[in-house]
N, CA, C and O of each residue as an XYZ file, in Angstrom:
668
protein
N      47.855     94.733    115.539
C      49.455     94.574    115.071
C      49.370     92.802    114.947
O      48.836     92.066    115.777
N      49.882     92.484    113.991
C      49.981     90.853    113.634
C      50.918     90.528    114.647
O      51.783     91.333    114.990
N      50.772     89.093    115.285
C      51.542     88.586    116.159
C      52.938     88.434    115.656
O      53.852     88.264    116.463
N      53.141     88.480    114.480
C      54.567     87.978    113.912
C      55.188     89.427    114.124
O      56.289     89.386    114.673
N      54.835     90.392    113.884
C      55.581     91.853    113.991
C      56.391     91.624    115.330
O      57.604     91.442    115.225
N      55.877     91.621    116.427
C      57.039     91.671    117.525
C      57.905     90.550    117.591
O      59.023     90.755    118.063
N      57.608     89.377    117.202
C      58.613     88.300    117.016
C      59.953     88.709    116.157
O      61.085     88.874    116.613
N      59.528     88.827    114.803
C      60.370     89.568    113.884
C      61.336     90.595    114.566
O      62.564     90.512    114.539
N      60.561     91.634    115.218
C      61.428     92.757    115.626
C      62.258     92.451    116.719
O      63.270     93.110    116.957
N      61.831     91.321    117.520
C      62.707     91.040    118.713
C      63.887     90.161    118.227
O      65.024     90.328    118.669
N      63.610     89.308    117.388
C      64.730     88.687    116.621
C      65.760     89.448    115.952
O      66.935     89.088    115.883
N      65.279     90.529    115.452
C      66.141     91.446    114.912
C      66.922     92.145    115.923
O      68.119     92.376    115.752
N      66.327     92.468    116.902
C      67.148     93.318    117.949
C      68.169     92.371    118.474
O      69.359     92.658    118.607
N      67.625     91.214    118.765
C      68.696     90.168    119.258
C      69.840     90.103    118.350
O      70.962     90.469    118.699
N      69.602     89.697    117.326
C      70.629     89.584    116.125
C      71.677     90.811    116.186
O      72.888     90.645    116.334
N      71.094     91.967    116.062
C      71.853     93.215    116.226
C      72.695     93.239    117.461
O      73.918     93.315    117.340
N      72.097     93.177    118.718
C      72.970     93.250    119.880
C      74.064     92.201    119.858
O      75.216     92.546    120.119
N      73.780     90.954    119.567
C      74.855     90.125    119.458
C      76.043     90.597    118.473
O      77.232     90.456    118.758
N      75.603     91.134    117.364
C      76.704     91.589    116.461
C      77.364     92.551    117.257
O      78.583     92.379    117.238
N      76.959     93.586    118.010
C      77.357     94.733    118.415
C      78.471     94.143    119.710
O      79.566     94.651    119.952
N      77.988     93.200    120.287
C      78.305     92.727    121.788
C      79.497     91.960    121.272
O      80.474     92.110    122.005
N      79.710     91.167    120.205
C      80.676     90.293    119.651
C      81.794     91.407    119.072
O      82.989     91.113    119.032
N      81.367     92.515    118.695
C      82.412     93.367    117.874
C      83.031     94.222    119.071
O      84.209     94.570    118.999
N      82.337     94.522    120.040
C      82.947     95.218    121.223
C      83.871     94.206    122.057
O      84.972     94.593    122.449
N      83.455     93.018    122.303
C      84.269     92.180    123.098
C      85.630     91.707    122.168
O      86.684     91.475    122.761
N      85.564     91.604    120.974
C      86.544     91.342    120.061
C      87.430     92.300    119.893
O      88.632     92.083    119.745
N      86.875     93.482    119.903
C      87.691     94.610    119.790
C      88.685     95.109    120.812
O      89.735     95.718    120.607
N      88.125     94.718    121.989
C      88.651     94.871    123.467
C      89.919     93.729    123.596
O      91.001     94.004    124.115
N      89.629     92.612    123.115
C      90.664     91.678    123.219
C      91.570     91.370    121.904
O      92.331     90.404    121.874
N      91.443     92.138    120.986
C      92.390     92.235    119.947
C      92.209     91.125    119.015
O      93.165     90.739    118.341
N      90.956     90.536    118.916
C      90.718     89.343    118.169
C      90.097     89.751    116.819
O      89.174     90.559    116.723
N      90.748     89.054    115.678
C      90.492     89.576    114.414
C      89.596     88.735    113.829
O      88.890     89.247    112.960
N      89.398     87.326    114.125
C      88.493     86.335    113.442
C      87.554     85.867    114.559
O      87.899     85.932    115.739
N      86.298     85.369    114.151
C      85.351     85.157    115.077
C      84.855     83.615    114.840
O      84.254     83.468    113.775
N      84.998     82.440    115.642
C      84.687     81.216    115.343
C      83.121     80.970    115.539
O      82.663     81.117    116.672
N      82.334     80.625    114.554
C      80.829     80.478    114.678
C      80.617     79.065    114.218
O      81.177     78.730    113.173
N      79.942     78.266    114.811
C      79.748     76.812    114.301
C      80.848     76.044    113.641
O      80.535     75.252    112.752
N      82.138     76.195    113.988
C      83.183     75.547    113.463
C      83.706     76.173    112.296
O      84.580     75.606    111.640
N      83.202     77.416    111.937
C      83.781     78.338    110.728
C      84.209     79.569    111.246
O      83.662     80.157    112.179
N      85.312     79.995    110.552
C      86.005     81.277    111.020
C      85.677     82.396    110.199
O      85.750     82.297    108.974
N      85.293     83.536    110.804
C      84.664     84.714    110.010
C      85.709     85.697    110.403
O      86.280     85.537    111.481
N      86.039     86.777    109.572
C      86.613     87.845    109.922
C      85.842     88.821    110.766
O      84.644     88.765    110.490
N      86.106     89.630    111.630
C      85.654     90.307    112.625
C      84.448     91.135    111.686
O      83.220     91.064    111.637
N      85.228     91.748    111.154
C      84.487     93.053    110.440
C      83.315     92.289    109.573
O      82.219     92.845    109.492
N      83.529     91.011    108.919
C      82.385     90.458    108.233
C      81.252     89.982    109.033
O      80.077     90.184    108.728
N      81.661     89.329    110.089
C      80.742     88.977    111.271
C      79.861     89.939    111.534
O      78.668     89.813    111.256
N      80.420     91.117    112.159
C      79.814     92.214    112.570
C      78.787     92.744    111.448
O      77.603     92.913    111.739
N      79.236     92.976    110.274
C      78.319     93.447    109.180
C      77.264     92.680    109.030
O      76.165     93.226    108.933
N      77.360     91.422    108.984
C      76.333     90.438    108.604
C      75.379     90.628    109.839
O      74.268     91.126    109.657
N      75.813     90.221    111.162
C      74.727     90.264    112.220
C      74.020     91.815    112.439
O      72.834     92.028    112.689
N      74.861     92.599    112.308
C      74.086     93.936    112.295
C      73.106     94.380    111.433
O      72.034     94.926    111.693
N      73.675     94.036    110.217
C      72.834     94.265    108.970
C      71.658     93.439    109.025
O      70.534     93.909    108.854
N      71.880     92.211    109.259
C      70.484     91.304    109.403
C      69.574     91.869    110.468
O      68.359     91.966    110.296
N      70.276     92.287    111.717
C      69.315     92.808    112.787
C      68.542     93.992    112.241
O      67.347     94.088    112.519
N      69.135     94.893    111.492
C      68.398     95.939    111.006
C      67.505     95.608    110.194
O      66.351     96.019    110.312
N      67.900     94.793    109.214
C      66.860     94.324    108.123
C      65.587     93.607    108.775
O      64.472     93.773    108.281
N      65.777     92.858    109.828
C      64.627     92.291    110.315
C      63.705     93.289    110.873
O      62.509     93.353    110.586
N      64.358     94.101    111.724
C      63.432     95.219    112.365
C      62.641     96.030    111.219
O      61.476     96.363    111.436
N      63.274     96.351    109.990
C      62.917     97.143    109.237
C      61.562     96.397    108.514
O      60.529     96.993    108.210
N      61.835     94.914    108.312
C      60.751     94.228    107.767
C      59.615     94.084    108.692
O      58.451     94.052    108.294
N      59.963     93.996    109.937
C      58.792     94.074    110.759
C      57.928     95.452    110.800
O      56.717     95.462    111.025
N      58.562     96.395    110.599
C      58.008     97.803    110.342
C      57.174     97.781    109.149
O      56.006     98.165    109.209
N      57.751     97.314    107.958
C      57.060     97.187    106.872
C      55.665     96.314    106.810
O      54.577     96.655    106.345
N      56.038     95.123    107.408
C      54.810     94.287    107.680
C      53.730     95.049    108.248
O      52.645     95.117    107.670
N      53.969     95.660    109.405
C      52.902     96.354    110.272
C      52.442     97.304    109.515
O      51.228     97.477    109.620
N      53.086     98.090    108.668
C      52.564     99.489    107.855
C      51.839     99.001    106.931
O      50.714     99.492    106.846
N      52.205     97.909    105.952
C      51.509     97.556    104.912
C      50.469     96.429    104.713
O      49.792     96.271    103.697
N      50.443     95.705    105.776
C      49.440     94.553    105.857
C      48.654     94.962    106.866
O      49.056     95.147    108.014
N      47.159     95.166    106.358
C      46.142     95.699    107.577
C      45.900     94.151    108.235
O      45.924     93.042    107.701
N      45.657     94.580    109.642
C      45.516     93.285    110.417
C      44.193     93.810    111.256
O      44.282     94.871    111.873
N      42.994     93.071    111.269
C      41.912     93.387    112.006
C      41.389     92.174    112.647
O      40.773     91.287    112.057
N      41.679     92.200    113.901
C      41.392     91.080    114.927
C      39.864     90.798    114.768
O      39.168     91.680    114.265
N      39.331     89.675    115.149
C      37.976     89.224    115.169
C      37.586     89.589    116.666
O      38.233     89.135    117.610
N      36.590     90.360    116.819
C      36.004     90.680    118.204
C      34.607     89.779    118.299
O      34.005     89.330    117.323
N      34.271     89.636    119.536
C      33.078     88.905    119.667
C      31.942     89.836    119.316
O      30.896     89.263    119.009
N      31.936     91.114    119.299
C      30.837     92.133    118.890
C      30.489     92.072    117.489
O      29.315     92.213    117.147
N      31.523     91.849    116.551
C      31.517     91.798    115.189
C      30.962     90.605    114.591
O      30.236     90.659    113.598
N      31.378     89.215    115.339
C      31.029     87.937    114.898
C      29.348     87.942    115.209
O      28.778     86.908    114.862
N      28.754     88.685    115.643
C      27.150     88.574    115.754
C      26.657     89.461    114.632
O      25.445     89.421    114.422
N      27.378     90.234    113.896
C      26.873     90.914    112.722
C      26.571     89.971    111.655
O      27.218     88.925    111.611
N      25.524     90.246    110.651
C      25.440     89.694    109.293
C      26.832     89.568    108.582
O      27.861     89.948    109.141
N      26.822     89.075    107.456
C      27.694     88.936    106.604
C      27.823     90.338    105.896
O      26.846     91.087    105.881
N      29.170     90.751    105.234
C      29.359     92.148    104.519
C      28.356     92.077    103.677
O      27.638     93.077    103.667
N      27.999     91.001    102.785
C      27.220     91.208    101.546
C      25.754     91.175    102.076
O      24.926     91.380    101.188
N      25.248     90.966    103.312
C      23.898     91.070    103.629
C      23.608     92.483    103.947
O      22.583     93.026    103.536
N      24.693     93.233    104.840
C      24.481     94.530    105.254
C      25.546     95.405    104.807
O      26.715     95.028    104.717
N      25.130     96.614    104.517
C      26.198     97.636    104.171
C      27.088     98.167    105.337
O      26.599     98.206    106.466
N      28.265     98.544    105.138
C      28.957     99.338    106.141
C      28.262    100.418    107.004
O      28.449    100.465    108.220
N      27.534    101.203    106.412
C      26.489    102.080    107.021
C      25.506    101.586    108.065
O      25.375    102.165    109.143
N      24.682    100.293    107.659
C      24.034     99.688    108.411
C      24.586     98.906    109.793
O      24.070     98.861    110.910
N      25.826     98.310    109.296
C      26.546     97.820    110.401
C      27.095     99.031    111.424
O      27.197     98.747    112.618
N      27.420    100.269    111.005
C      27.657    101.386    111.966
C      26.514    101.554    112.649
O      26.640    101.704    113.864
N      25.134    101.573    112.070
C      23.840    101.866    112.990
C      23.742    100.892    114.003
O      23.395    101.265    115.124
N      24.005     99.643    113.781
C      23.892     98.468    114.560
C      24.800     98.731    115.818
O      24.368     98.622    116.965
N      26.077     99.082    115.514
C      26.948     99.218    116.624
C      26.819    100.253    117.455
O      27.370    100.318    118.554
N      25.967    101.249    116.891
C      25.645    102.567    117.740
C      24.420    102.453    118.215
O      23.765    103.487    118.345
N      23.811    101.119    118.596
C      22.556    100.794    119.161
C      21.414    101.779    118.631
O      20.614    102.300    119.408
N      21.400    101.975    117.389
C      20.294    103.039    116.732
C      19.234    101.699    116.138
O      19.456    101.129    115.069
N      18.275    101.409    116.899
C      17.283    100.507    116.464
C      15.936    100.602    116.595
O      15.216     99.625    116.391
N      15.448    101.815    116.958
C      14.096    102.125    117.032
C      13.143    102.037    115.750
O      13.652    102.278    114.655
N      12.209    101.809    115.803
C      11.547    101.485    114.432
C      11.384    102.561    113.667
O      11.479    102.375    112.453
N      11.122    103.833    114.120
C      11.000    104.905    113.321
C      12.380    105.132    112.739
O      12.403    105.525    111.572
N      13.542    104.945    113.367
C      14.805    105.313    112.845
C      15.107    104.224    111.602
O      15.544    104.535    110.494
N      14.817    103.071    111.990
C      15.211    102.080    110.975
C      14.339    102.295    109.744
O      14.788    102.081    108.618
N      13.025    102.743    109.966
C      12.377    103.059    108.633
C      12.949    104.145    107.842
O      13.085    104.178    106.619
N      13.291    105.107    108.782
C      13.942    106.457    108.164
C      15.281    106.191    107.420
O      15.547    106.811    106.390
N      16.104    105.284    107.938
C      17.307    104.743    107.386
C      17.028    104.163    106.081
O      17.557    104.591    105.056
N      16.208    103.200    106.104
C      15.716    102.394    104.964
C      15.453    103.580    103.835
O      16.257    103.649    102.905
N      14.600    104.301    103.881
C      14.115    105.475    102.881
C      15.297    106.289    102.725
O      15.454    106.780    101.607
N      16.193    106.543    103.641
C      17.137    107.616    103.435
C      18.089    106.944    102.393
O      18.446    107.555    101.385
N      18.460    105.757    102.648
C      19.300    104.827    101.660
C      18.857    104.817    100.325
O      19.684    105.014     99.434
N      17.610    104.607    100.040
C      16.882    104.614     98.871
C      17.070    106.026     98.226
O      17.590    106.075     97.111
N      16.720    107.063     98.790
C      16.717    108.230     98.152
C      18.128    108.812     98.106
O      18.366    109.720     97.311
N      19.034    108.358     98.883
C      20.399    108.897     98.883
C      21.031    108.160     97.564
O      21.619    108.816     96.705
N      20.875    106.855     97.482
C      21.119    106.296     96.411
C      20.836    106.695     95.006
O      21.658    106.700     94.089
N      19.515    107.048     94.935
C      19.148    107.659     93.728
C      19.662    109.007     93.336
O      19.907    109.247     92.154
N      19.851    109.980     94.366
C      20.550    111.093     94.113
C      22.130    110.885     93.748
O      22.740    111.539     92.902
N      22.668    109.834     94.565
C      24.239    109.554     94.241
C      24.111    109.098     92.747
O      24.848    109.720     91.982
N      23.327    108.141     92.189
C      23.159    107.764     90.874
C      23.099    108.885     89.890
O      23.757    108.867     88.850
N      22.255    109.917     90.250
C      22.020    111.122     89.463
C      23.191    112.065     89.458
O      23.433    112.825     88.520
N      23.835    111.982     90.448
C      25.110    112.973     90.735
C      24.262    114.409     91.200
O      24.577    115.543     90.838
N      23.323    114.120     91.929
C      22.607    115.560     92.378
C      22.959    115.911     93.730
O      22.413    115.430     94.723
N      23.883    116.762     93.742
C      24.747    117.011     95.005
C      23.866    117.801     95.877
O      23.956    117.519     97.072
N      23.063    118.696     95.565
C      22.086    119.423     96.400
C      21.228    118.549     97.147
O      20.933    118.773     98.321
N      20.752    117.391     96.384
C      19.791    116.513     97.192
C      20.542    115.700     98.209
O      20.086    115.613     99.349
N      21.628    115.118     97.887
C      22.644    114.447     98.669
C      23.007    115.279     99.990
O      23.037    114.762    101.106
N      23.261    116.544     99.747
C      23.638    117.244    101.037
C      22.478    117.587    101.930
O      22.524    117.625    103.160
N      21.459    117.827    101.193
C      20.119    117.968    102.265
C      19.814    116.777    102.765
O      19.360    116.883    103.905
N      19.888    115.526    102.318
C      19.705    114.351    102.967
C      20.686    114.064    103.952
O      20.276    113.556    104.995
N      22.175    114.340    103.801
C      23.065    114.094    104.695
C      22.835    115.137    106.012
O      23.095    114.779    107.160
N      22.356    116.359    105.707
C      22.109    117.100    106.756
C      20.679    116.612    107.652
O      20.617    116.766    108.872
N      19.910    116.195    107.095
C      18.615    115.692    107.718
C      19.017    114.426    108.339
O      18.561    114.167    109.453
N      19.878    113.539    107.716
C      20.176    112.351    108.652
C      21.041    112.672    109.845
O      20.773    112.136    110.921
N      22.164    113.593    109.728
C      22.765    114.087    110.945
C      21.884    114.680    111.835
O      21.967    114.366    113.022
N      21.070    115.468    111.476
C      20.026    116.102    112.686
C      19.522    114.734    113.395
O      19.718    114.492    114.586
N      18.822    113.843    112.463
C      18.077    112.558    113.222
C      19.044    111.925    113.914
O      18.817    111.715    115.106
N      20.198    111.526    113.398
C      21.037    110.759    114.426
C      21.345    111.412    115.547
O      21.322    110.795    116.612
N      21.701    112.829    115.504
C      21.918    113.648    116.851
C      20.992    113.478    117.730
O      21.329    113.271    118.896
N      19.674    113.525    117.385
C      18.638    113.626    118.002
C      18.280    112.000    118.792
O      17.804    111.913    119.924
N      18.580    110.975    118.035
C      18.347    109.662    118.442
C      19.548    109.520    119.541
O      19.284    109.184    120.695
N      20.809    109.778    119.139
C      21.725    109.520    120.087
C      21.817    110.351    121.486
O      22.341    109.907    122.507
N      21.261    111.535    121.364
C      20.932    112.589    122.606
C      19.782    111.900    123.412
O      19.778    112.028    124.636
N      18.815    111.183    122.792
C      17.865    110.405    123.495
C      18.591    109.209    124.201
O      18.050    108.767    125.214
N      19.710    108.664    123.791
C      20.258    107.670    124.387
C      21.219    107.991    125.526
O      21.647    107.162    126.330
N      21.528    109.383    125.499
C      22.345    109.904    126.652
C      23.735    110.497    126.197
O      24.437    111.142    126.975
N      24.055    110.266    125.013
C      25.185    110.859    124.637
C      25.285    112.354    124.814
O      24.251    113.021    124.855
N      26.487    112.921    124.922
C      26.375    114.539    124.847
C      27.973    114.896    124.303
O      28.952    114.150    124.338
N      27.904    115.930    123.926
C      29.055    116.881    123.352
C      29.954    116.102    122.469
O      29.471    115.504    121.508
N      31.241    116.062    122.723
C      32.132    115.694    121.829
C      31.951    113.950    121.346
O      32.188    113.517    120.219
N      31.550    113.270    122.342
C      31.166    111.830    122.113
C      29.861    111.794    121.139
O      29.718    110.934    120.270
N      29.146    112.591    121.334
C      27.870    112.569    120.320
C      28.439    112.790    118.943
O      28.153    112.038    118.011
N      29.266    113.851    118.814
C      29.732    114.358    117.497
C      30.568    113.300    116.885
O      30.491    113.082    115.676
N      31.458    112.551    117.749
C      32.399    111.585    117.126
C      31.449    110.487    116.591
O      31.702    109.908    115.535
N      30.438    110.229    117.276
C      29.690    109.022    116.780
C      28.709    109.419    115.627
O      28.262    108.489    114.954
N      28.361    110.575    115.353
C      27.641    111.095    114.371
C      28.745    111.052    113.167
O      28.429    110.596    112.068
N      29.741    111.433    113.369
C      30.822    111.474    112.294
C      31.330    110.228    111.831
O      31.672    110.081    110.658
N      31.410    109.211    112.785
C      31.761    107.801    112.413
C      30.762    107.306    111.618
O      31.070    106.741    110.569
N      29.547    107.430    111.961
C      28.277    106.759    111.271
C      28.184    107.533    109.734
O      27.941    106.901    108.706
N      28.362    108.636    109.761
C      28.402    109.490    108.482
C      29.474    109.082    107.374
O      29.234    108.915    106.178
N      30.605    108.965    107.962
C      31.759    108.523    107.234
C      31.521    107.264    106.412
O      32.101    107.124    105.336
N      30.615    106.269    106.925
C      30.381    105.178    106.085
C      29.288    105.320    105.090
O      28.807    104.314    104.567
N      28.897    106.430    104.820
C      28.021    106.710    103.753
C      28.524    106.463    102.260
O      29.631    106.944    102.016
N      28.024    105.936    101.454
C      28.618    105.784    100.254
C      28.928    107.092     99.483
O      28.215    108.096     99.477
N      30.154    106.917     98.806
C      30.509    108.337     98.042
C      30.553    108.020     96.552
O      30.669    106.851     96.183
N      30.461    109.044     95.671
C      30.445    108.688     94.271
C      31.844    108.626     93.778
O      32.599    109.588     93.915
N      32.263    107.359     93.125
C      33.414    106.994     92.551
C      33.999    108.141     91.970
O      33.234    108.948     91.442
N      35.304    108.381     91.967
C      35.821    109.633     91.279
C      36.489    109.130     90.134
O      37.032    109.904     89.346
């Protein structure tokens, strides 16, 4: 979450609560005008402005949170090569600590064959390569001690990074 989102949301909540509080207090005292910074406002206008502004600020913070992606930098990702140097798929393998020489050689060959099949739109070859890679990844991760659901999540996470044919 962006650091600005909670600030905007709390500011909106404060303005909203002030508007409701002033409306309630003025309604009990039968006051029809509110004096703010030396200017007089009608009670309904002040309440509408503060409550409306509070709601708008809260909605703005929600929109910012939903529409603007925020990826904090972590120390684990700082050690990785740049995006142009390695593909997402290779980065996922690095994060999963899959680095045996046989697996690295297999992955390089797999990427070359998979890219060829992807360019040729050969779905059968792509599926066979994907199945073989899944088997190899499961075997490698089992040798590292992963089991059950954790193993499947890790394999699915790595496989989701394979390049797909543009539609």
